[in-house]
N, C-alpha and C positions, 0 to 999 in steps of 0.2 A: 460747180467749179470744174473746169476741164483742163486748165493749164496753169503753169506757174505765173504767167502774166496776169491771169484773173486773180490769183492769190495775192500777187503784188499790188494790184489795184485795190483790193479789199484792205490790205495792210495800210496803204497810203491814205485811204479814206478814214480809217480808224485813227490814224495818227493825226490827221487834220481835225477830226472831231475832238480828240483829246486835247489838242493844242488850243482849241477854242475854250476849253475849260481851265487850262493850267498856265498858259504863257502870259507874260506881261508884268508890268510894275504895279498897276492897280489891281485890286482883288475884290471880288464879290464872294461873300461866304454865306451859305445858306444852312440854317440849323436843320439837320437831318436826323436827329434822334427820334425815338419812337413818338414823342409828343409832336414834333414838327411834321413828321410823315403823316401822322393821323390827322393833323390840321390842314394838310394839303401842300406841304413843302415841295414834294417832287414835281407837281405841275408848275409851281412857281419857278423852280430852278430850270426846268425844261423851257419855260416861256422866256426866261432871261437868255439862255443859251441860244435859242432859236432867233430871238430878236437881234442879238449881237451878230449872229451868223448872217441873217438876212441883210443887215446893214454893213456887212463885210468888215466888222470890227474884230480884230484878232489880238489886240494888245491888252485885253482885260481878262484876267483869270477868274473863272467861276468855279468855286470849290465848295465842298461841304464839310460840315463839322458836326460834332455831337450836340448835346443839349447846351444852349446858350444860357439857360437859367431862369427864364421868365416864361414858363410854359403857357400861361394864360394868354400871352400875346403872340403865340405862334400862328402862322409861320413867320419866322424872323429872318431878315436879310441884312447883313452888314456890308457896307461899302467901305473899303479901306484904301485910302489914297496912298500914293508913293511915299509921301512924307509921314505916314502913320496916322493921319487924321481919320476918324471913323464916324460914320453915320449909321445909326441902327434904325431900320424900318421894321414895323410890326404889323400884325394882322394882314399879311400880304395875300394877294391872289394873283391870278395870271394877268389881269388887266393892270393892276398896280405894278407888277413886275415890269411889264412893257413900258409903263409910264416912267419908272425909275431909270430904265435904260435910256430912253429918249431925253428926259429932262435932266437927270443927274449925270449919267455916264457920258452922254454925248454933248449936252449943252451946258453942263457945269452948274445947274441950278438944283439945289437940294429940294426935294419934295417935302417941305416942312410939315405939312398936314399928315404925312404918313410916318413920321418919326416917333420914336418911343417917348420923347419929351412932349410932343403935342398930344399924344394919346393919354399919357399920364396926367397932364394938366387938365384935359377934358374930364377925366375920371374924377378928379378932385372937385371939380365944379358941380358935377351931377350927383 
C-alpha cells in the first residue's frame, strides 16, 4: 500500500464484503460453534457468500451463530424469511449450500430433502 487512495479502496472492498454478509431483510444463519466448524461449516458459509456475490444478490444477510443444538446434524444452516418463517437445513456441504442459494433464496423453492424434518423422518424409517 503506497497511498491513501489504495487504503480507501481496501476499505471499500472490505465494506462491500461485509455488506454481503449482513445487509437485508432475509437472513442465512450458519452454525459456527466448534461442532459446526469441525463438520465443515466454514466452507459451507463461504460457498453461500460466494454464490450470492456471484449472482449479485446483496439483500440477504449471511451471518454466523454458536451451537444450534443438534450437533449430529452439522453443518446446519437456517434460512429466516422477513416474516420470521424459518427453514433449517442439515448435513450441509458446499454443493448443497449453492443449491439452497439457487433453489430457495433465488427461486423460492425450499429444498425439502435437505431439511431437518426430511432427515429426521428418514432416520426413523431406517
